[in-house]
C-alpha positions as CSV (number, residue, x, y, z in Angstrom):
1,M,0.0,0.2,-0.1
2,I,1.3,3.5,-1.0
3,P,0.9,5.6,1.9
4,S,-0.4,9.2,1.9
5,T,1.5,11.8,1.1
6,P,3.1,13.9,4.4
7,Q,0.9,17.0,3.6
8,S,-2.1,15.3,3.6
9,A,-2.9,17.1,7.2
10,T,-2.2,20.1,9.3
11,P,-0.2,19.5,12.3
12,A,-1.3,21.7,15.4
13,V,0.6,24.0,17.3
14,S,0.4,24.8,21.2
15,S,-0.2,28.2,20.0
16,V,-3.5,27.9,18.2
17,P,-6.6,28.2,19.7
18,P,-8.3,24.5,19.8
19,V,-10.3,23.4,17.1
20,P,-12.3,20.3,16.5
21,H,-10.0,17.3,16.6
22,L,-9.8,16.1,12.9
23,S,-9.9,12.4,13.4
24,A,-13.6,12.6,15.7
25,P,-16.1,10.7,14.6
26,L,-19.0,12.3,12.6
27,S,-22.6,11.8,12.9
28,R,-24.4,10.1,10.2
29,A,-26.5,13.4,10.2
30,T,-23.4,15.7,9.6
31,V,-21.6,12.9,7.5
32,R,-25.2,13.2,4.7
33,R,-24.7,17.0,5.0
34,I,-21.2,16.8,3.9
35,V,-21.8,14.7,1.3
36,F,-25.2,16.2,-0.1
37,S,-23.5,20.0,0.1
38,S,-20.4,19.0,-1.5
39,S,-21.6,16.7,-4.4
40,V,-24.9,18.9,-5.5
41,G,-22.8,21.2,-7.8
42,N,-21.6,18.4,-9.1
43,A,-24.0,16.6,-9.8
44,L,-25.9,19.9,-11.1
45,E,-22.7,21.0,-13.0
46,W,-22.8,17.2,-15.0
47,F,-26.7,17.1,-15.2
48,D,-26.6,20.4,-17.0
49,F,-23.6,19.3,-19.5
50,L,-25.1,15.8,-20.0
51,V,-28.6,17.2,-21.2
52,Y,-27.0,19.8,-23.5
53,G,-24.6,17.4,-25.0
54,Y,-27.8,14.9,-25.1
55,F,-29.9,17.6,-27.0
56,A,-27.0,18.8,-29.2
57,A,-29.0,18.3,-32.6
58,I,-32.2,19.9,-31.0
59,I,-30.2,22.7,-29.5
60,A,-28.3,23.1,-33.0
61,K,-31.6,23.5,-34.8
62,Q,-33.2,26.0,-32.3
63,F,-29.8,28.2,-31.9
64,F,-27.3,27.6,-35.0
65,P,-29.6,27.0,-38.1
66,L,-27.4,26.1,-41.1
67,H,-27.8,24.4,-44.1
68,D,-25.4,21.6,-43.3
69,E,-26.9,19.6,-40.6
70,W,-23.3,18.2,-39.6
71,L,-21.9,21.6,-39.6
72,S,-25.0,22.9,-37.5
73,T,-24.2,20.1,-35.1
74,L,-20.7,20.5,-34.7
75,L,-21.0,24.2,-34.2
76,A,-23.6,23.6,-30.8
77,I,-20.6,20.4,-29.6
78,A,-18.2,23.5,-29.9
79,T,-20.1,26.0,-27.8
80,F,-20.3,23.3,-25.5
81,G,-16.8,22.8,-25.3
82,I,-15.6,26.2,-25.7
83,S,-17.2,26.7,-22.1
84,F,-14.5,24.4,-20.9
85,L,-11.8,27.6,-21.7
86,M,-13.6,29.6,-19.1
87,R,-12.5,26.6,-16.1
88,P,-9.1,27.7,-15.8
89,L,-9.9,30.8,-14.9
90,G,-12.5,30.1,-12.6
91,A,-10.6,27.3,-11.0
92,V,-7.8,30.4,-10.4
93,V,-10.3,32.9,-9.3
94,L,-12.4,30.9,-7.1
95,G,-9.4,28.3,-5.8
96,I,-7.9,31.3,-4.4
97,Y,-10.6,32.4,-2.9
98,G,-11.6,29.1,-1.3
99,D,-8.2,28.8,0.2
100,R,-8.4,32.7,1.5
101,K,-11.8,32.8,2.8
102,G,-12.9,29.3,3.1
103,R,-14.1,26.0,1.1
104,K,-17.7,27.3,2.0
105,A,-17.7,30.5,0.9
106,A,-16.5,28.9,-2.7
107,L,-18.9,26.3,-2.8
108,T,-21.7,28.9,-2.4
109,L,-20.5,31.3,-4.8
110,A,-19.7,28.5,-7.3
111,I,-23.2,27.2,-7.3
112,A,-25.1,30.7,-7.5
113,L,-23.2,31.2,-10.7
114,M,-23.8,28.0,-12.1
115,M,-27.9,28.6,-11.7
116,V,-27.2,31.7,-13.8
117,G,-25.8,29.5,-16.8
118,T,-28.8,26.9,-16.1
119,F,-31.1,29.5,-16.3
120,A,-30.6,30.9,-19.4
121,M,-30.5,27.9,-21.2
122,A,-33.9,27.1,-19.6
123,V,-35.7,30.4,-21.0
124,M,-33.4,31.2,-24.0
125,P,-35.3,32.3,-27.1
126,S,-34.4,30.3,-30.1
127,Y,-32.7,32.3,-33.4
128,A,-35.7,32.3,-35.3
129,S,-36.9,34.9,-32.5
130,I,-33.9,37.0,-31.8
131,G,-31.5,36.0,-34.5
132,I,-27.9,36.5,-33.7
133,A,-28.3,37.3,-30.3
134,A,-29.5,33.5,-29.7
135,P,-26.2,31.9,-30.4
136,L,-24.1,34.7,-28.8
137,L,-26.1,34.3,-25.4
138,V,-25.8,30.5,-25.6
139,L,-22.1,30.8,-25.5
140,F,-22.4,33.9,-22.5
141,A,-24.4,31.1,-20.6
142,R,-22.5,28.7,-21.2
143,L,-19.1,30.5,-20.1
144,V,-20.6,31.6,-17.0
145,Q,-21.1,28.2,-16.2
146,G,-17.7,27.2,-17.3
147,F,-16.6,29.6,-14.6
148,A,-18.5,28.4,-12.2
149,V,-17.7,25.2,-12.5
150,G,-14.1,25.6,-12.6
151,G,-13.9,26.0,-8.8
152,E,-16.5,23.6,-7.8
153,F,-14.5,20.6,-7.7
154,G,-11.7,21.9,-6.0
155,S,-13.4,23.4,-3.4
156,A,-16.2,20.3,-2.8
157,T,-13.3,18.0,-2.9
158,A,-11.1,19.9,-0.2
159,F,-14.5,20.4,1.8
160,M,-15.1,16.7,1.7
161,V,-11.6,15.2,2.6
162,E,-10.8,18.0,5.3
163,H,-13.5,16.2,7.5
164,S,-12.0,13.2,8.3
165,P,-8.2,11.9,7.3
166,T,-9.4,8.7,7.9
167,R,-12.1,8.5,5.3
168,R,-10.9,10.7,2.5
169,G,-11.4,8.3,-0.3
170,Y,-15.0,7.5,1.0
171,Y,-16.2,11.0,1.4
172,A,-14.6,12.4,-1.9
173,S,-15.6,9.5,-4.1
174,W,-19.5,11.1,-3.7
175,Q,-18.2,13.8,-6.3
176,F,-18.3,11.1,-9.2
177,A,-21.0,9.1,-7.8
178,S,-23.0,12.3,-7.8
179,Q,-22.1,12.2,-11.5
180,G,-23.5,8.9,-11.8
181,L,-26.6,9.9,-10.1
182,A,-26.9,13.1,-12.8
183,A,-25.9,10.7,-15.8
184,I,-28.9,8.2,-14.8
185,T,-31.3,11.5,-14.5
186,A,-30.5,12.9,-17.3
187,A,-30.3,9.9,-20.0
188,A,-33.7,9.3,-18.0
189,F,-35.3,12.8,-19.1
190,G,-33.5,11.9,-22.7
191,S,-35.0,8.4,-23.0
192,L,-38.7,9.6,-21.6
193,L,-38.6,12.6,-23.4
194,T,-37.8,11.1,-27.0
195,V,-40.1,8.3,-26.1
196,W,-43.6,10.6,-24.7
197,M,-42.8,13.6,-27.0
198,S,-43.7,14.1,-30.9
199,P,-40.5,15.1,-32.4
200,E,-42.0,18.7,-33.1
201,S,-43.0,19.0,-29.4
202,L,-39.4,18.0,-28.5
203,T,-37.8,20.4,-30.8
204,S,-40.2,23.2,-30.1
205,W,-39.9,23.3,-26.2
206,G,-39.7,19.6,-24.7
207,W,-35.7,19.9,-24.6
208,R,-36.2,22.9,-22.2
209,I,-37.6,20.5,-19.3
210,P,-34.3,19.1,-18.4
211,F,-32.8,22.5,-18.0
212,I,-36.0,23.7,-15.7
213,F,-35.4,20.5,-13.4
214,G,-31.6,21.5,-12.6
215,L,-32.8,24.9,-12.1
216,L,-34.9,23.3,-9.5
217,I,-32.3,21.8,-8.0
218,G,-29.9,24.6,-7.5
219,P,-31.7,27.0,-4.7
220,V,-31.6,23.8,-2.5
221,G,-28.1,23.5,-2.7
222,Y,-27.2,26.9,-2.2
223,Y,-29.3,26.9,1.0
224,I,-27.5,23.9,2.4
225,R,-24.2,25.3,1.4
226,A,-24.8,28.8,3.0
227,H,-25.6,27.1,6.3
228,L,-22.5,24.7,6.7
229,D,-19.8,25.2,8.9
230,E,-16.2,25.3,7.5
231,T,-13.9,22.1,7.6
232,P,-11.9,21.8,10.9
233,E,-8.8,21.1,8.6
234,F,-8.9,24.6,7.1
235,V,-9.8,26.3,10.6
236,A,-6.7,24.6,11.7
237,A,-4.7,26.0,9.0
238,Q,-5.7,29.2,9.4
239,R,-5.4,29.8,13.0
240,E,-1.9,28.4,12.3
241,R,-1.1,31.2,9.9
242,A,-2.2,33.9,11.7
243,A,-0.5,32.9,14.9
244,A,2.8,32.4,13.0
245,P,5.0,35.1,12.7
246,Q,4.7,37.1,9.5
247,D,6.9,36.8,6.6
248,T,7.5,40.1,4.8
249,T,9.0,38.3,1.8
250,E,5.8,36.2,1.1
251,K,2.8,38.5,0.9
252,N,0.5,36.3,-0.7
253,P,-0.8,33.8,1.7
254,V,-1.9,31.3,-1.1
255,S,1.6,31.4,-3.0
256,F,1.6,28.1,-5.2
257,G,5.5,27.9,-4.3
258,N,7.0,24.7,-5.8
259,Q,3.7,22.7,-6.6
260,W,3.8,23.1,-10.6
261,A,5.1,19.3,-10.6
262,N,2.2,18.3,-8.6
263,L,-0.2,20.3,-10.7
264,I,1.3,18.3,-14.3
265,L,1.3,15.3,-12.5
266,A,-2.8,16.2,-11.4
267,I,-3.7,17.1,-15.4
268,G,-2.0,13.3,-16.3
269,I,-4.5,11.8,-13.4
270,V,-7.4,13.4,-14.4
271,A,-7.0,12.5,-17.8
272,Q,-8.6,9.3,-17.8
273,S,-11.7,9.8,-15.9
274,T,-12.8,13.0,-17.9
275,V,-12.8,10.9,-21.0
276,G,-14.5,8.1,-19.4
277,V,-17.4,10.7,-18.7
278,Y,-17.1,12.7,-22.2
279,V,-16.4,10.1,-24.6
280,L,-18.2,6.9,-23.1
281,Q,-21.1,8.8,-21.3
282,L,-22.0,12.2,-23.1
283,Y,-20.5,10.9,-26.8
284,M,-22.1,7.4,-26.6
285,P,-25.7,8.5,-27.2
286,M,-25.1,10.3,-30.5
287,Y,-22.4,7.5,-31.7
288,A,-24.8,5.1,-31.4
289,V,-27.5,6.8,-33.0
290,K,-25.4,8.2,-35.8
291,Q,-22.8,5.6,-36.6
292,L,-24.3,2.4,-35.2
293,H,-28.2,3.7,-36.5
294,M,-29.8,2.5,-33.1
295,A,-32.9,4.2,-31.6
296,A,-32.9,6.9,-29.6
297,A,-34.7,6.0,-26.3
298,A,-32.2,2.4,-26.9
299,S,-29.0,5.2,-26.8
300,F,-29.9,6.4,-23.7
301,G,-31.0,3.9,-21.9
302,V,-27.4,2.3,-22.0
303,V,-25.9,5.4,-20.4
304,V,-28.5,4.4,-17.0
305,L,-26.4,1.6,-17.0
306,N,-23.1,3.4,-16.9
307,G,-24.2,6.0,-14.8
308,G,-25.8,3.3,-12.4
309,L,-22.4,1.5,-12.3
310,Q,-20.5,4.6,-11.1
311,F,-22.9,5.7,-8.7
312,L,-23.4,2.2,-6.6
313,L,-19.5,1.8,-6.9
314,S,-17.5,5.0,-6.6
315,P,-18.6,5.1,-2.6
316,V,-17.2,1.2,-2.7
317,M,-13.8,1.6,-4.5
318,G,-13.2,5.3,-2.6
319,A,-13.8,3.3,0.8
320,L,-11.6,0.5,-0.5
321,S,-8.9,2.6,-1.1
322,D,-8.9,4.1,2.1
323,R,-8.0,0.6,2.9
324,I,-5.6,-0.4,0.3
325,G,-4.6,2.2,-1.4
326,R,-5.8,4.7,-4.2
327,I,-3.0,4.2,-6.8
328,R,-3.0,0.6,-6.5
329,I,-6.6,0.6,-7.5
330,M,-6.2,3.1,-10.1
331,L,-3.2,2.0,-11.9
332,T,-4.7,-1.7,-12.0
333,T,-8.0,0.4,-13.5
334,S,-5.6,2.0,-16.2
335,V,-3.8,-0.9,-17.4
336,L,-7.2,-2.7,-17.6
337,M,-9.0,0.2,-20.0
338,G,-6.0,0.7,-22.0
339,T,-6.0,-3.5,-23.0
340,L,-9.8,-3.7,-23.3
341,I,-10.9,-0.4,-24.9
342,Y,-9.9,-1.2,-28.8
343,P,-11.2,-4.9,-28.5
344,M,-14.5,-3.6,-27.2
345,F,-15.4,-1.1,-29.7
346,A,-14.0,-3.7,-32.6
347,L,-16.6,-5.8,-31.5
348,L,-19.4,-2.8,-31.2
349,Q,-18.6,-2.4,-35.1
350,R,-19.0,-5.8,-36.2
351,H,-22.1,-6.5,-33.9
352,P,-23.7,-3.6,-33.7
353,T,-26.2,-4.3,-31.2
354,I,-27.8,-3.1,-28.0
355,G,-26.2,-6.2,-26.3
356,W,-22.9,-5.3,-27.6
357,L,-23.2,-1.6,-26.5
358,L,-24.8,-2.5,-23.0
359,L,-21.4,-4.6,-22.2
360,L,-19.0,-1.8,-23.3
361,Q,-21.0,0.3,-21.2
362,A,-21.0,-2.0,-18.5
363,M,-16.9,-2.1,-18.4
364,A,-16.9,1.5,-19.0
365,G,-19.1,2.1,-15.8
366,I,-17.0,-0.3,-13.9
367,F,-13.7,1.4,-14.5
368,K,-14.9,4.6,-14.4
369,A,-16.4,4.0,-10.8
370,A,-12.7,1.9,-10.2
371,Y,-10.6,4.7,-11.5
372,S,-12.7,7.7,-10.5
373,G,-13.9,6.8,-6.7
374,P,-10.4,7.2,-5.5
375,M,-9.3,10.0,-7.9
376,P,-10.4,13.1,-5.6
377,A,-9.0,12.0,-2.5
378,L,-5.1,11.4,-4.3
379,L,-5.6,14.7,-5.9
380,A,-6.3,16.3,-2.4
381,E,-3.4,14.6,-1.0
382,I,-0.9,15.8,-3.5
383,F,-1.5,19.5,-2.6
384,P,-0.5,20.7,0.9
385,T,-3.7,22.4,2.7
386,R,-2.9,26.4,2.0
387,V,-3.1,25.8,-1.8
388,R,-5.4,22.5,-2.1
389,S,-8.6,24.4,-3.4
390,T,-6.4,25.8,-5.6
391,G,-4.3,22.9,-6.9
392,L,-7.1,20.5,-7.3
393,S,-9.7,23.2,-9.1
394,I,-6.5,24.1,-11.7
395,G,-5.8,20.5,-12.1
396,Y,-8.7,19.2,-12.8
397,S,-10.3,22.0,-14.8
398,I,-7.3,22.2,-16.9
399,G,-7.2,18.0,-17.0
400,V,-11.2,18.7,-18.3
401,T,-10.5,21.1,-20.4
402,I,-7.5,19.7,-22.6
403,F,-9.0,16.0,-22.5
404,G,-12.7,16.4,-22.3
405,G,-14.4,19.6,-23.1
406,F,-13.7,19.4,-26.7
407,A,-13.3,15.3,-26.6
408,P,-16.8,14.8,-28.6
409,T,-15.9,17.3,-30.7
410,I,-12.4,15.5,-31.9
411,V,-13.7,12.4,-32.1
412,E,-17.0,13.4,-34.6
413,T,-14.9,15.1,-36.6
414,F,-12.1,12.5,-37.1
415,I,-15.0,9.9,-37.7
416,H,-16.3,12.1,-40.3
417,L,-12.8,12.8,-42.1
418,T,-11.6,9.2,-41.9
419,G,-14.5,7.2,-41.6
420,D,-13.2,5.4,-39.2
421,K,-15.6,4.2,-36.2
422,L,-12.8,3.2,-33.8
423,A,-11.4,7.1,-33.3
424,P,-13.5,6.7,-29.4
425,S,-11.2,3.8,-28.5
426,Y,-8.3,5.6,-29.6
427,Y,-9.2,8.5,-27.5
428,V,-9.6,6.3,-24.4
429,L,-6.7,4.4,-24.9
430,A,-4.2,7.6,-24.9
431,A,-5.8,8.7,-21.8
432,A,-5.4,5.6,-20.1
433,V,-1.5,5.4,-20.9
434,L,-1.0,9.0,-20.2
435,S,-3.0,8.9,-16.7
436,G,-1.1,5.4,-16.2
437,V,2.3,7.0,-16.6
438,S,1.1,9.7,-14.2
439,L,0.2,7.7,-10.9
440,V,3.5,5.6,-11.6
441,I,5.2,9.2,-11.2
442,V,3.0,10.5,-7.7
443,G,3.4,7.0,-6.3
444,W,7.6,6.7,-6.8
445,R,7.4,10.6,-5.5
446,M,5.4,9.3,-2.2
447,R,7.7,6.7,-1.4
448,R,10.4,8.9,-1.9
449,H,9.2,11.5,0.6
450,R,8.0,9.1,3.1
């Protein structure tokens, strides 16, 4: 078992006023509040993004009405991807804000901004109503949300792990369990609306229903976050900093210092997880319909399987990582994913049936849970408390932007230009290799510094 980094907890100083002990057991009610408040924003984020991706073809007709259907759809997907360019900026701003003012303050601000983006999508007039302003406002809404979610992951993960040094894997795994729940809900909306509504009604107004549903969740999450207590570990670090002699050479209390190597490794670790979402969850319904010629309802249904496995197994894998080590589980998953993804897509191409698609999605769901369940805690342990929110936010946001935001656009374009329907497997394989190498280096660094 690879030990946790020695920076994972901040030691107490005798002159610092006492704070709640970091190892004190938490009540079930407190645990539920921590988990729900920290994961609700992540769930809302992924629900909104997945719904946008699932209804990209309809959104293209509403806001990007071009004569070339493929180009119109590509513009809708690209607008989805452009929002990821705001993630690094949001990560820097909200990450530093979370390290200065507290995890609670950053979480509350992030979910408020996310609601702005979701509201805009729910009520946005179409191109036929307001012309060129429609796609520009859609782009603005995606940019606002991209900024907000840039700092969401880091602050939420830091909030979870800083409540218990012994159960970090389990607590933080709910970040990705909530993504699985969001995938189930988004796919259920896609499937039910496609079956129950006429194509005309769905295109006209039905696609807005999931965004309105997401908008209703936001205020609940905001209220709960606004009434949370700050984490004991952050409070201890703040009191320790206040009690320490002031260093006139360090004017910025959240200086990133020598964390750049850790940041690069964090980006590499994020690659496999984010590609698993954006290629094997978000893009697969479109892939199943356009490349495998399956019914839209069936394509949404298989995503429910993937999301369900992620929702159920991520906490199990997170808890297991608290016992046997995070890198051991994640590296094994990288090797298995890299080995099996190409044969699975090759079999799916030869046998484009719902059965083979279900098998592929089941494998992807299990691997996603095994890799992503322990991942937030590992990323949190890479960075010390004083810059944890910043490091987590920037590392995760840059990784998602590089490897996830434009993944559907890249894969779809590659298939369009080459006709090779195995393109998704190449992308996933490359991410698995990169993440595997990053994990090996992190493990070596941890052993060297123990």
